[in-house]
Backbone as JSON, one array per atom type, in Angstrom:
{
  "sequence": "MGAEAAPAIAAGTLTLGGDLEVRRMGYGAMRLTGEGIWGPPADREQALSVLRRAVELGVNFIDTADSYGPEVSEQLIAEALHPYPPDLVIATKGGLLRDGPGRWRPDCSPEHLREACAGSLRRLRVERIDLYQLHTIDRQVPLEESLGALVELQRAGQIRHIGISNVGVEHLDRARAVTDVVSVQNRYSLGDRQSEPVLEKCEQEGLAFLPWFPLAAGELARPGGVLDRVASAHRAGPGQAALAWLLARSPAMLAIPGTSSVEHLEENVAGAGLRLDPDELKELARAAA",
  "N": [[-2.41, -11.44, -19.59], [-0.34, -13.12, -19.94], [2.01, -15.81, -19.18], [3.9, -14.85, -17.37], [2.58, -13.23, -15.63], [1.6, -14.77, -13.64], [2.7, -14.97, -10.87], [1.71, -12.66, -9.4], [-1.01, -13.04, -9.69], [-1.26, -15.43, -8.37], [-1.38, -14.75, -5.72], [-3.98, -14.39, -5.13], [-7.16, -12.67, -4.76], [-8.86, -9.73, -3.49], [-11.78, -7.83, -2.62], [-12.45, -4.45, -2.84], [-14.61, -2.35, -1.19], [-16.79, -3.72, -2.21], [-16.89, -3.64, -4.97], [-14.51, -3.38, -6.38], [-12.27, -5.45, -7.55], [-9.14, -6.6, -6.71], [-5.76, -7.78, -7.09], [-3.93, -9.4, -4.5], [-1.24, -8.92, -4.32], [0.17, -6.01, -4.53], [1.61, -2.8, -5.44], [3.71, -0.44, -3.97], [4.29, 2.93, -4.44], [6.03, 4.75, -3.25], [8.84, 4.71, -3.09], [9.79, 5.53, -5.53], [10.65, 8.08, -5.74], [13.07, 10.74, -4.99], [15.92, 10.67, -2.69], [15.05, 10.34, 0.74], [12.39, 10.45, 0.22], [11.91, 12.6, -1.38], [11.78, 14.97, -3.92], [12.68, 14.42, -7.44], [13.3, 11.15, -8.98], [16.58, 9.63, -9.13], [17.03, 8.3, -11.49], [14.93, 8.68, -13.88], [13.84, 7.25, -16.06], [14.2, 4.63, -15.26], [12.47, 4.54, -13.07], [10.0, 4.84, -14.37], [10.05, 2.49, -15.83], [9.85, 0.57, -13.81], [7.2, 0.9, -12.93], [5.77, 0.23, -15.27], [6.61, -2.38, -15.6], [5.55, -3.59, -13.33], [2.8, -3.67, -13.88], [2.89, -5.34, -16.1], [3.56, -7.71, -14.84], [1.26, -8.48, -13.65], [0.29, -7.01, -11.52], [-2.31, -5.09, -10.23], [-2.96, -3.09, -8.52], [-1.94, -0.07, -7.29], [-0.33, 1.89, -4.94], [-0.05, 5.2, -3.75], [0.78, 8.64, -2.87], [0.06, 12.12, -2.39], [2.08, 13.37, -1.07], [4.44, 12.08, -1.61], [7.3, 12.92, -2.74], [7.23, 15.96, -2.81], [4.33, 15.19, -4.84], [5.66, 13.97, -6.96], [5.57, 11.11, -7.25], [2.9, 10.57, -8.03], [2.85, 11.94, -10.47], [4.71, 10.45, -11.97], [3.41, 7.98, -12.14], [1.2, 8.58, -13.78], [2.58, 9.41, -16.09], [3.86, 7.04, -16.84], [1.8, 5.13, -17.15], [-0.7, 6.08, -18.02], [-2.93, 6.23, -20.8], [-4.8, 4.33, -18.45], [-4.79, 0.76, -17.8], [-7.88, -1.08, -17.94], [-8.45, -2.54, -15.58], [-6.84, -1.53, -13.62], [-6.26, -0.26, -10.41], [-5.74, 2.69, -8.76], [-4.58, 3.95, -5.81], [-4.49, 6.74, -3.7], [-3.31, 9.22, -1.32], [-4.01, 11.8, 1.1], [-3.22, 14.52, 3.33], [-0.81, 14.86, 4.57], [1.91, 17.09, 4.8], [5.01, 18.32, 3.41], [8.23, 19.28, 4.55], [10.74, 19.0, 3.68], [13.44, 16.66, 2.86], [12.62, 13.57, 4.28], [11.01, 14.78, 6.16], [7.91, 15.35, 7.62], [4.58, 16.57, 8.14], [1.34, 16.76, 9.61], [-1.69, 17.8, 7.98], [-4.82, 17.76, 8.08], [-7.02, 19.26, 7.63], [-10.26, 20.19, 6.43], [-10.13, 22.07, 4.32], [-7.53, 21.81, 3.3], [-7.58, 19.1, 2.5], [-9.47, 19.11, 0.46], [-8.11, 20.63, -1.46], [-5.87, 19.0, -1.8], [-6.95, 16.63, -2.86], [-7.95, 17.6, -5.29], [-5.54, 18.26, -6.54], [-4.36, 15.72, -6.77], [-6.16, 14.41, -8.49], [-5.7, 15.89, -10.79], [-2.94, 15.44, -11.33], [-2.84, 12.65, -11.61], [-4.45, 12.37, -13.74], [-7.18, 11.68, -13.83], [-10.77, 11.47, -13.4], [-12.0, 10.58, -11.19], [-10.92, 9.28, -8.11], [-10.11, 6.03, -7.25], [-9.54, 4.88, -4.7], [-9.24, 6.83, -1.98], [-7.21, 7.85, 0.59], [-7.12, 8.92, 3.96], [-4.24, 10.21, 5.17], [-3.09, 10.3, 7.7], [-3.53, 10.79, 11.28], [-4.56, 13.85, 12.47], [-3.88, 15.78, 15.12], [-4.81, 18.28, 15.54], [-7.15, 18.54, 14.24], [-10.41, 17.34, 14.34], [-11.09, 13.92, 13.71], [-13.52, 13.3, 12.57], [-14.2, 15.63, 11.19], [-12.26, 15.74, 9.2], [-12.8, 13.37, 7.75], [-15.38, 13.98, 7.03], [-15.0, 15.88, 5.05], [-13.93, 14.28, 3.05], [-16.1, 12.64, 2.54], [-17.83, 14.49, 1.39], [-16.44, 15.01, -0.98], [-16.62, 12.51, -2.08], [-19.37, 12.3, -2.53], [-19.53, 14.21, -4.46], [-18.5, 12.92, -6.56], [-15.75, 12.69, -6.91], [-14.23, 10.95, -5.48], [-14.14, 7.47, -5.14], [-13.97, 5.33, -3.19], [-13.24, 5.36, 0.35], [-10.42, 5.34, 2.47], [-8.36, 4.84, 5.44], [-5.37, 5.69, 7.28], [-2.53, 4.81, 9.31], [-3.63, 4.35, 11.95], [-5.42, 3.49, 15.01], [-7.53, 0.95, 16.56], [-9.61, 2.33, 17.81], [-9.7, 4.74, 16.33], [-10.48, 3.65, 13.89], [-13.03, 2.68, 14.48], [-14.34, 5.11, 15.04], [-14.09, 6.34, 12.55], [-15.62, 4.66, 10.93], [-18.09, 5.22, 11.88], [-18.67, 7.52, 10.64], [-18.42, 7.14, 7.87], [-18.36, 4.72, 5.16], [-15.69, 3.11, 5.46], [-13.22, 1.44, 3.57], [-10.7, 0.39, 3.75], [-7.61, 0.0, 5.58], [-4.44, 1.4, 6.12], [-1.57, 0.59, 7.62], [1.57, 0.5, 9.41], [3.14, -2.59, 9.24], [4.52, -5.81, 9.54], [6.36, -8.93, 9.35], [8.3, -8.54, 11.28], [7.27, -6.43, 12.77], [4.55, -6.14, 14.45], [2.68, -4.52, 15.69], [0.28, -3.48, 14.88], [-1.52, -5.53, 14.96], [-4.1, -5.8, 16.3], [-5.65, -4.04, 14.74], [-5.46, -5.18, 12.21], [-6.82, -7.61, 12.72], [-9.35, -6.61, 13.27], [-9.99, -5.52, 10.77], [-10.1, -7.86, 9.25], [-12.29, -9.15, 10.46], [-14.33, -7.39, 9.8], [-14.4, -7.29, 7.07], [-12.69, -5.57, 5.68], [-10.01, -4.2, 3.73], [-6.54, -4.6, 4.48], [-3.67, -2.79, 4.33], [-0.36, -3.21, 4.52], [2.25, -1.06, 5.34], [5.79, -0.62, 4.83], [6.38, -3.41, 4.56], [8.39, -5.35, 4.42], [10.06, -5.3, 6.56], [12.05, -7.05, 8.68], [14.02, -7.27, 10.53], [16.15, -8.78, 12.92], [15.34, -11.3, 12.26], [15.9, -11.77, 9.63], [18.58, -12.14, 9.4], [21.64, -13.72, 8.24], [21.42, -17.2, 8.41], [19.4, -17.05, 10.22], [15.93, -17.64, 11.28], [14.13, -16.81, 9.27], [15.78, -16.72, 7.07], [16.5, -19.41, 6.89], [14.02, -20.66, 6.35], [13.4, -19.45, 3.92], [15.54, -20.34, 2.33], [14.97, -23.04, 2.16], [13.05, -23.05, 0.27], [14.34, -22.17, -1.89], [14.39, -19.4, -2.13], [14.49, -15.83, -1.48], [14.96, -14.0, 1.66], [13.23, -11.77, 1.76], [11.22, -12.52, -0.01], [10.14, -14.71, 1.35], [9.22, -13.4, 3.61], [7.18, -11.84, 2.51], [5.52, -13.88, 1.59], [4.73, -15.0, 4.02], [3.3, -12.82, 5.01], [1.13, -12.57, 3.2], [-0.1, -14.98, 3.7], [-0.92, -14.62, 6.25], [-3.42, -13.3, 6.58], [-6.58, -13.14, 4.9], [-7.38, -10.59, 4.44], [-5.21, -9.13, 3.81], [-3.45, -6.9, 1.77], [-0.76, -6.65, 0.09], [1.8, -4.21, -0.4], [4.57, -3.88, -1.33], [7.36, -1.74, -1.92], [9.7, -0.46, -4.34], [12.53, 0.78, -6.18], [13.71, -0.57, -8.15], [13.71, -2.68, -10.97], [14.53, -5.35, -10.91], [14.33, -5.98, -8.16], [11.61, -5.57, -7.85], [10.6, -7.67, -9.44], [11.46, -9.83, -7.9], [9.97, -9.42, -5.57], [7.3, -9.69, -6.52], [7.39, -12.32, -7.36], [7.42, -13.51, -4.91], [4.78, -13.73, -4.25], [3.94, -16.08, -5.28], [5.03, -17.99, -3.67], [4.65, -20.65, -1.44], [4.39, -21.27, 1.85], [4.6, -23.91, 4.25], [2.29, -24.97, 6.87], [3.72, -25.45, 9.29], [6.06, -23.97, 8.89], [5.01, -21.38, 8.74], [4.02, -21.1, 11.35], [6.42, -21.32, 12.77], [7.79, -19.02, 11.96], [6.05, -17.06, 12.93], [6.23, -17.53, 15.69], [8.91, -16.94, 16.15], [8.92, -14.25, 15.64], [7.39, -13.2, 17.62]],
  "CA": [[-1.07, -10.86, -19.51], [0.69, -14.11, -20.21], [2.43, -16.67, -18.08], [4.71, -14.17, -16.37], [1.72, -12.56, -14.68], [1.12, -15.76, -12.68], [2.99, -14.75, -9.46], [0.79, -11.71, -8.77], [-2.32, -13.67, -9.69], [-1.23, -16.52, -7.4], [-1.66, -14.23, -4.39], [-5.41, -14.31, -4.93], [-7.74, -11.34, -4.87], [-9.86, -9.26, -2.52], [-12.66, -6.82, -3.22], [-12.55, -3.2, -2.11], [-15.89, -1.68, -1.26], [-17.81, -4.52, -2.85], [-16.95, -3.54, -6.43], [-13.19, -3.28, -7.0], [-11.48, -6.66, -7.3], [-7.71, -6.37, -6.94], [-4.86, -8.85, -6.66], [-3.39, -9.07, -3.18], [0.13, -8.42, -4.47], [0.16, -4.69, -5.14], [2.89, -2.11, -5.52], [3.77, 0.85, -3.3], [5.1, 3.81, -5.3], [6.74, 5.78, -2.49], [10.29, 4.67, -3.3], [10.15, 6.0, -6.87], [11.11, 9.46, -5.65], [14.46, 10.91, -4.58], [16.3, 10.28, -1.33], [14.21, 10.97, 1.74], [11.06, 10.58, -0.41], [11.91, 14.04, -1.7], [12.29, 15.32, -5.23], [12.56, 13.43, -8.51], [14.22, 10.02, -8.87], [17.89, 9.8, -9.78], [16.9, 7.74, -12.83], [13.51, 8.77, -14.2], [13.44, 6.17, -16.96], [14.11, 3.4, -14.48], [11.24, 4.63, -12.29], [8.89, 4.56, -15.28], [10.15, 1.08, -16.18], [9.35, -0.2, -12.68], [5.74, 0.97, -12.97], [5.28, -0.54, -16.41], [6.89, -3.8, -15.35], [4.6, -4.05, -12.32], [1.55, -4.0, -14.56], [3.17, -6.52, -16.93], [3.64, -8.87, -13.97], [-0.06, -8.81, -13.14], [-0.11, -6.12, -10.44], [-3.36, -4.16, -10.66], [-3.22, -2.12, -7.44], [-0.77, 0.77, -7.03], [-0.57, 2.84, -3.85], [0.82, 6.37, -3.77], [0.29, 9.75, -2.05], [0.51, 13.42, -2.91], [3.27, 13.8, -0.33], [5.63, 11.37, -2.06], [8.03, 13.78, -3.67], [5.81, 15.71, -3.03], [3.7, 15.18, -6.17], [6.47, 13.27, -7.97], [5.11, 9.74, -7.47], [1.68, 10.6, -8.82], [3.2, 12.36, -11.82], [5.36, 9.33, -12.64], [2.4, 6.96, -12.43], [0.46, 9.01, -14.97], [3.47, 9.4, -17.25], [4.18, 5.66, -17.23], [0.7, 4.19, -17.35], [-1.91, 6.67, -18.6], [-4.24, 5.8, -20.28], [-4.64, 3.19, -17.58], [-5.51, -0.49, -18.09], [-9.22, -1.03, -17.35], [-8.56, -3.15, -14.26], [-5.85, -0.96, -12.7], [-6.76, 0.58, -9.33], [-4.7, 3.55, -8.18], [-4.98, 4.52, -4.52], [-3.6, 7.79, -3.24], [-3.57, 9.69, 0.04], [-3.82, 13.21, 1.39], [-3.24, 14.85, 4.75], [0.56, 15.11, 5.05], [2.7, 18.09, 4.1], [6.45, 18.07, 3.46], [9.11, 20.41, 4.81], [12.07, 18.65, 3.22], [13.69, 15.21, 2.86], [12.37, 12.87, 5.53], [10.26, 15.62, 7.11], [6.47, 15.27, 7.35], [3.7, 17.11, 9.17], [-0.05, 16.56, 9.21], [-2.7, 18.83, 7.77], [-6.03, 17.06, 7.67], [-8.14, 20.2, 7.61], [-11.09, 20.03, 5.23], [-9.66, 22.93, 3.24], [-6.36, 21.2, 2.66], [-7.94, 17.84, 1.85], [-10.12, 19.42, -0.81], [-7.05, 21.04, -2.38], [-5.01, 17.84, -2.05], [-7.66, 15.73, -3.76], [-7.97, 18.23, -6.61], [-4.21, 18.11, -7.12], [-4.14, 14.31, -7.13], [-6.96, 14.17, -9.69], [-5.02, 16.53, -11.93], [-1.66, 14.76, -11.62], [-3.11, 11.28, -12.04], [-5.23, 12.49, -14.98], [-8.43, 10.94, -13.68], [-11.91, 12.25, -12.95], [-12.37, 10.05, -9.88], [-9.89, 8.44, -7.49], [-10.74, 4.79, -6.8], [-9.4, 4.78, -3.24], [-8.55, 8.0, -1.41], [-6.96, 7.52, 1.99], [-6.64, 9.93, 4.9], [-2.88, 9.7, 5.35], [-2.66, 10.24, 9.1], [-4.4, 11.46, 12.24], [-4.12, 15.22, 12.77], [-4.39, 16.08, 16.46], [-5.4, 19.61, 15.53], [-8.41, 18.49, 13.49], [-11.17, 16.12, 14.67], [-11.14, 12.93, 12.65], [-14.82, 13.38, 11.93], [-14.19, 16.75, 10.25], [-11.42, 15.34, 8.06], [-13.53, 12.4, 6.95], [-16.53, 14.66, 6.47], [-14.57, 16.5, 3.78], [-13.8, 13.21, 2.05], [-17.46, 12.22, 2.2], [-18.34, 15.49, 0.45], [-15.78, 14.75, -2.26], [-17.2, 11.26, -2.59], [-20.7, 12.63, -3.05], [-19.33, 15.02, -5.66], [-18.01, 12.05, -7.62], [-14.3, 12.77, -7.07], [-13.67, 9.8, -4.76], [-15.0, 6.27, -5.19], [-13.97, 4.72, -1.86], [-12.44, 6.07, 1.36], [-9.61, 4.54, 3.39], [-7.63, 5.59, 6.45], [-3.99, 5.2, 7.44], [-1.82, 5.12, 10.56], [-4.69, 4.49, 12.95], [-5.7, 2.41, 15.94], [-8.88, 0.42, 16.49], [-10.55, 3.39, 18.19], [-9.86, 5.61, 15.17], [-11.23, 2.92, 12.88], [-14.43, 2.69, 14.89], [-14.85, 6.47, 14.84], [-14.17, 6.59, 11.12], [-16.72, 3.89, 10.37], [-19.33, 5.87, 12.29], [-18.85, 8.65, 9.74], [-18.53, 6.72, 6.47], [-18.01, 3.33, 4.87], [-14.26, 2.92, 5.22], [-13.01, 0.13, 2.93], [-9.33, -0.11, 3.93], [-6.7, 0.64, 6.54], [-3.03, 1.21, 5.8], [-0.73, 0.78, 8.81], [2.86, -0.19, 9.41], [2.98, -3.98, 9.68], [5.4, -6.77, 8.88], [6.71, -10.05, 10.21], [9.1, -8.03, 12.39], [6.59, -5.33, 13.46], [3.14, -6.54, 14.43], [1.93, -3.71, 16.66], [-1.06, -3.22, 14.36], [-2.27, -6.79, 14.92], [-5.53, -5.61, 16.59], [-6.31, -3.39, 13.61], [-5.57, -6.2, 11.18], [-7.88, -8.53, 13.09], [-10.61, -5.89, 13.09], [-10.24, -5.46, 9.33], [-10.51, -9.2, 8.79], [-13.64, -9.4, 10.97], [-15.31, -6.49, 9.19], [-14.33, -7.36, 5.62], [-11.94, -4.43, 5.15], [-8.65, -4.5, 3.29], [-5.45, -4.1, 5.33], [-2.49, -2.53, 3.51], [0.79, -3.02, 5.39], [3.39, -0.35, 4.77], [7.07, -1.17, 5.3], [6.03, -4.83, 4.79], [9.53, -6.27, 4.39], [10.88, -5.14, 7.76], [12.13, -8.32, 9.4], [15.01, -7.14, 11.59], [17.07, -9.88, 13.18], [14.84, -12.55, 11.68], [16.43, -11.93, 8.28], [20.04, -12.27, 9.4], [22.11, -15.0, 7.7], [21.29, -18.31, 9.35], [18.22, -16.87, 11.05], [14.78, -18.47, 10.93], [13.58, -16.4, 7.97], [16.76, -17.14, 6.06], [16.4, -20.86, 6.77], [12.76, -20.99, 5.68], [13.51, -19.01, 2.53], [16.49, -21.22, 1.64], [14.3, -24.32, 1.91], [12.22, -22.87, -0.94], [15.2, -21.52, -2.88], [13.88, -18.03, -2.24], [15.16, -14.86, -0.63], [14.23, -13.68, 2.89], [12.14, -10.85, 1.46], [10.12, -13.28, -0.62], [9.52, -15.5, 2.41], [8.48, -12.47, 4.46], [5.95, -11.5, 1.79], [4.68, -15.07, 1.58], [4.14, -15.07, 5.36], [2.35, -11.72, 5.12], [-0.07, -12.91, 2.44], [-0.74, -16.11, 4.35], [-1.37, -14.21, 7.59], [-4.83, -12.94, 6.6], [-7.16, -12.87, 3.59], [-7.59, -9.15, 4.33], [-3.93, -8.5, 3.52], [-3.14, -6.43, 0.43], [0.65, -6.26, 0.23], [2.21, -3.15, -1.32], [6.0, -3.61, -1.23], [7.84, -0.74, -2.85], [11.1, -0.52, -4.75], [12.85, 1.57, -7.38], [14.48, -1.48, -9.0], [12.93, -3.69, -11.68], [14.94, -6.66, -10.41], [13.74, -6.17, -6.84], [10.18, -5.7, -8.1], [10.34, -9.03, -9.91], [11.63, -10.72, -6.75], [8.82, -9.25, -4.68], [6.11, -10.26, -7.12], [7.56, -13.77, -7.33], [7.1, -13.96, -3.56], [3.35, -14.03, -4.17], [3.74, -17.47, -5.67], [5.69, -18.87, -2.71], [3.72, -21.22, -0.47], [5.02, -21.83, 3.04], [3.72, -24.88, 4.88], [1.79, -24.5, 8.17], [4.77, -25.47, 10.31], [6.94, -22.83, 8.63], [4.28, -20.18, 9.13], [3.99, -21.05, 12.8], [7.78, -21.07, 13.24], [8.08, -17.61, 11.74], [5.23, -16.27, 13.85], [6.81, -17.68, 17.04], [10.2, -16.24, 16.2], [8.67, -12.81, 15.59], [6.58, -12.78, 18.76]],
  "C": [[0.04, -11.88, -19.73], [1.13, -14.84, -18.98], [3.17, -15.92, -17.0], [3.87, -13.39, -15.37], [1.3, -13.48, -13.54], [1.47, -15.45, -11.23], [2.03, -13.8, -8.77], [-0.6, -12.32, -8.67], [-2.38, -14.76, -8.61], [-1.54, -16.05, -5.99], [-3.15, -14.19, -4.1], [-5.88, -12.86, -5.01], [-8.55, -10.99, -3.63], [-10.64, -8.15, -3.19], [-12.77, -5.62, -2.31], [-13.94, -2.6, -2.29], [-16.97, -2.42, -2.0], [-17.8, -4.47, -4.36], [-15.59, -3.41, -7.12], [-12.37, -4.51, -6.64], [-10.03, -6.41, -7.67], [-6.91, -7.57, -6.48], [-4.15, -8.42, -5.38], [-1.9, -8.75, -3.19], [0.06, -7.11, -5.25], [1.55, -4.11, -5.21], [2.77, -0.75, -4.83], [4.77, 1.76, -3.99], [5.86, 4.89, -4.56], [8.21, 5.87, -2.87], [10.73, 5.13, -4.7], [10.75, 7.4, -6.85], [12.59, 9.52, -5.27], [14.7, 10.51, -3.14], [15.47, 11.05, -0.3], [12.78, 11.17, 1.27], [10.85, 12.03, -0.81], [12.51, 14.25, -3.1], [12.18, 14.18, -6.23], [13.54, 12.27, -8.31], [15.54, 10.32, -9.56], [17.84, 9.3, -11.22], [15.42, 7.67, -13.18], [13.04, 7.61, -15.08], [13.31, 4.85, -16.22], [12.83, 3.4, -13.65], [10.02, 4.31, -13.16], [8.87, 3.08, -15.66], [9.6, 0.19, -15.07], [7.82, -0.24, -12.71], [5.18, 0.12, -14.1], [5.48, -2.04, -16.19], [5.92, -4.38, -14.31], [3.29, -4.48, -12.96], [1.74, -5.23, -15.44], [3.14, -7.8, -16.1], [2.3, -9.23, -13.33], [-0.52, -7.97, -11.96], [-1.21, -5.18, -10.96], [-3.82, -3.25, -9.53], [-1.92, -1.38, -7.14], [-1.14, 1.8, -5.98], [0.44, 3.98, -3.92], [0.27, 7.42, -2.81], [0.8, 11.05, -2.65], [1.79, 13.89, -2.26], [4.53, 13.07, -0.75], [6.31, 12.18, -3.15], [8.25, 15.19, -3.16], [5.43, 15.78, -4.52], [4.4, 14.29, -7.19], [5.91, 11.89, -8.28], [3.86, 9.71, -8.33], [1.97, 10.98, -10.27], [3.84, 11.22, -12.62], [4.36, 8.25, -13.02], [1.62, 7.33, -13.69], [1.32, 8.96, -16.22], [3.71, 7.98, -17.75], [2.98, 4.89, -17.73], [-0.57, 4.77, -17.96], [-1.84, 6.63, -20.13], [-4.14, 4.45, -19.58], [-5.36, 1.94, -18.08], [-6.86, -0.48, -17.36], [-9.3, -1.56, -15.92], [-7.6, -2.55, -13.24], [-6.52, -0.02, -11.69], [-5.59, 1.37, -8.76], [-5.26, 4.19, -6.92], [-3.99, 5.62, -4.16], [-4.05, 8.28, -1.88], [-3.36, 11.2, 0.12], [-3.87, 13.45, 2.88], [-1.87, 15.03, 5.37], [1.22, 16.15, 4.17], [4.18, 17.78, 4.28], [7.22, 19.36, 3.69], [10.54, 20.14, 4.36], [12.25, 17.15, 3.26], [13.45, 14.59, 4.23], [11.55, 13.64, 6.54], [8.79, 15.7, 6.68], [5.71, 15.97, 8.47], [2.26, 17.03, 8.68], [-0.79, 17.85, 8.93], [-3.93, 18.13, 7.2], [-7.25, 17.97, 7.77], [-8.96, 19.97, 6.35], [-10.6, 20.86, 4.05], [-8.47, 22.3, 2.52], [-6.72, 19.93, 1.92], [-8.64, 18.08, 0.52], [-9.08, 19.82, -1.87], [-6.17, 19.85, -2.77], [-5.67, 16.88, -3.03], [-7.7, 16.3, -5.17], [-6.62, 18.09, -7.3], [-3.93, 16.69, -7.56], [-4.93, 13.95, -8.39], [-6.25, 14.71, -10.92], [-3.75, 15.78, -12.31], [-1.87, 13.35, -12.15], [-3.93, 11.23, -13.33], [-6.49, 11.61, -14.95], [-9.53, 11.89, -13.21], [-12.38, 11.8, -11.57], [-11.25, 9.15, -9.38], [-10.57, 7.22, -6.87], [-10.7, 4.62, -5.28], [-8.59, 5.97, -2.75], [-8.45, 7.79, 0.09], [-6.53, 8.75, 2.79], [-5.3, 9.44, 5.43], [-2.47, 9.53, 6.81], [-3.75, 10.82, 9.99], [-3.77, 12.81, 12.57], [-4.72, 15.61, 14.11], [-5.04, 17.45, 16.55], [-6.78, 19.64, 14.86], [-9.17, 17.22, 13.9], [-11.26, 15.19, 13.46], [-12.44, 13.03, 11.87], [-14.89, 14.52, 10.91], [-13.38, 16.39, 9.0], [-12.2, 14.39, 7.15], [-14.8, 13.01, 6.35], [-16.21, 15.33, 5.15], [-14.44, 15.46, 2.69], [-15.17, 12.69, 1.62], [-18.07, 13.2, 1.2], [-17.74, 15.29, -0.94], [-16.31, 13.48, -2.9], [-18.57, 11.53, -3.21], [-20.62, 13.45, -4.33], [-18.77, 14.2, -6.81], [-16.51, 12.07, -7.83], [-13.57, 11.61, -6.4], [-14.66, 8.64, -4.86], [-15.13, 5.63, -3.82], [-12.99, 5.46, -0.96], [-11.7, 5.06, 2.23], [-8.94, 5.44, 4.41], [-6.27, 4.94, 6.68], [-3.41, 5.65, 8.77], [-2.79, 5.36, 11.72], [-4.72, 3.3, 13.89], [-7.14, 1.96, 15.79], [-9.91, 1.5, 16.83], [-10.79, 4.35, 17.02], [-10.71, 4.94, 14.1], [-12.72, 2.91, 13.22], [-15.06, 4.06, 14.68], [-15.05, 6.77, 13.36], [-15.38, 5.89, 10.51], [-18.08, 4.41, 10.82], [-19.66, 7.04, 11.38], [-19.14, 8.2, 8.31], [-18.15, 5.26, 6.32], [-16.54, 3.24, 4.48], [-14.05, 1.54, 4.62], [-11.62, -0.43, 3.19], [-8.63, 0.66, 5.03], [-5.27, 0.36, 6.07], [-2.19, 1.59, 7.02], [0.61, 0.1, 8.61], [2.67, -1.6, 9.99], [3.91, -4.86, 8.87], [5.63, -7.93, 9.83], [7.46, -9.56, 11.44], [8.45, -6.92, 13.19], [5.1, -5.57, 13.38], [2.31, -5.76, 15.45], [0.5, -3.43, 16.2], [-1.91, -4.48, 14.25], [-3.75, -6.59, 15.25], [-6.29, -4.96, 15.45], [-6.49, -4.38, 12.46], [-6.73, -7.16, 11.48], [-9.25, -7.9, 12.93], [-10.98, -5.8, 11.61], [-10.74, -6.79, 8.8], [-11.95, -9.5, 9.22], [-14.69, -8.61, 10.2], [-15.26, -6.48, 7.66], [-13.65, -6.17, 4.97], [-10.57, -4.89, 4.69], [-7.64, -3.89, 4.26], [-4.2, -4.0, 4.47], [-1.3, -2.28, 4.42], [1.86, -2.18, 4.71], [4.65, -0.75, 5.52], [6.93, -2.67, 5.54], [7.21, -5.78, 4.85], [10.44, -6.13, 5.61], [10.89, -6.44, 8.55], [13.2, -8.31, 10.49], [15.94, -8.32, 11.7], [16.63, -11.19, 12.55], [15.46, -12.83, 10.31], [17.94, -12.11, 8.24], [20.45, -13.62, 8.82], [22.05, -16.1, 8.76], [20.1, -18.2, 10.27], [17.04, -17.66, 10.53], [14.2, -18.09, 9.57], [14.5, -16.84, 6.84], [16.68, -18.64, 5.83], [15.13, -21.27, 6.01], [12.84, -20.61, 4.2], [14.41, -19.95, 1.74], [15.86, -22.57, 1.3], [13.43, -24.27, 0.66], [13.02, -22.23, -2.08], [14.73, -20.11, -3.19], [14.7, -17.12, -1.35], [14.34, -14.57, 0.61], [13.05, -12.73, 2.65], [10.94, -11.55, 0.86], [9.39, -14.11, 0.43], [8.71, -14.61, 3.35], [7.17, -12.06, 3.82], [4.99, -12.68, 1.77], [3.99, -15.24, 2.94], [3.04, -14.03, 5.5], [1.04, -12.06, 4.41], [-0.83, -14.07, 3.06], [-1.38, -15.73, 5.68], [-2.87, -13.92, 7.64], [-5.34, -12.73, 5.19], [-7.44, -11.39, 3.37], [-6.34, -8.43, 3.84], [-3.8, -8.15, 2.04], [-1.73, -5.85, 0.48], [1.03, -5.22, -0.82], [3.71, -2.86, -1.16], [6.45, -2.63, -2.3], [9.31, -0.92, -3.18], [11.28, 0.39, -5.95], [13.64, 0.74, -8.38], [13.57, -2.5, -9.67], [13.26, -5.08, -11.15], [14.31, -6.95, -9.06], [12.22, -6.32, -6.95], [9.83, -7.12, -8.5], [10.49, -10.05, -8.78], [10.42, -10.64, -5.83], [7.57, -9.92, -5.24], [6.2, -11.79, -7.13], [7.23, -14.33, -5.95], [5.63, -14.3, -3.38], [3.05, -15.47, -4.53], [4.36, -18.47, -4.72], [4.68, -19.36, -1.67], [4.5, -21.86, 0.68], [4.06, -22.81, 3.7], [3.32, -24.39, 6.28], [2.84, -24.46, 9.26], [5.73, -24.3, 10.14], [6.28, -21.52, 9.03], [4.26, -20.01, 10.64], [5.38, -20.74, 13.36], [8.15, -19.6, 13.08], [7.32, -16.74, 12.71], [5.78, -16.34, 15.27], [8.1, -16.87, 17.17], [10.01, -14.73, 16.24], [7.94, -12.29, 16.82], [7.42, -12.08, 19.82]]
}
C-alpha cells in the first residue's frame, strides 16, 4: 500500500480465531451515520471517502453494526469498498434495536439474531461475516440461547467467528462455555478503565479486546494536563497519545477509533506510529487511576 500505510502497520498485528491476521489499528464505522447514530450522514461522499482512505492508510479491520443508522453504516461500507480487498476483515454486530436518535434497546432472541445476520450479509454483500458480535446482554433472553443461535449460523457457514460486546468476566466465562469466542468489545479508554478485568482475561486467554469510545480521556486531555504534556513532547495531539497508550497497554488491544472526518482519521492512524516511553506510559496510567 505504499509508505503512507506505515502508521497502521506500525501498530503490529493480532490474529482472530487463529486464522485472521489484522492490524491493531482498526476503524469503527459508527460515526459515519447521522446525528444520534441515526439516519444517513450529512455528507455521504465524505463518509465514503473516510472508508476508502482508511484502507489506503493500511487499516484492514472495520467494525460496524446493523443498528448504526440503523443499516446505514453497513450500506456505506459496501458502497465504498465492495469488492473488498482480500485482507480486509469486516466485523458487525446484532442484538440492538433502534427507536430513534440516541435510543437503543436489546433484542437478542434467536429469531431476531437470525434475521439480523441475514440483513447484514445482504447489506455487506458477503456470503459469510468474518466476525459477528452479540451487541449486548439481553436480560430477557439467556445468554446461552443468544449464542446458540450464532453457533447455528456459524455451522451454516454464515459466520466465521463469534464475538461478544458490553460484558463482564462472568458473561465471558458463560459465553466461552457455549462457543469459541474470539473477541470482546467493551467501553474502555485511558479515562475509563472499568473493563480492566475483562481486558486482562482476554490477554490471558488469547482473545482480542476491542475498546469502544477509545479516545475518552476527560480531564486528562485538558490544556496543560498530563496527556497534553506527553503528547506535546512528541509533537502529537492528545488523541494520538491516548491511542498510543491504548495500543501499548496490551497486545490483545485492537483499537477501533471512529470518525466522520478524513483529517481526523489520518490523525488517529498516525497515532499508531507514536511510541511513548515507559515512564510516560506509567505517568498516564497513574494520572488515570
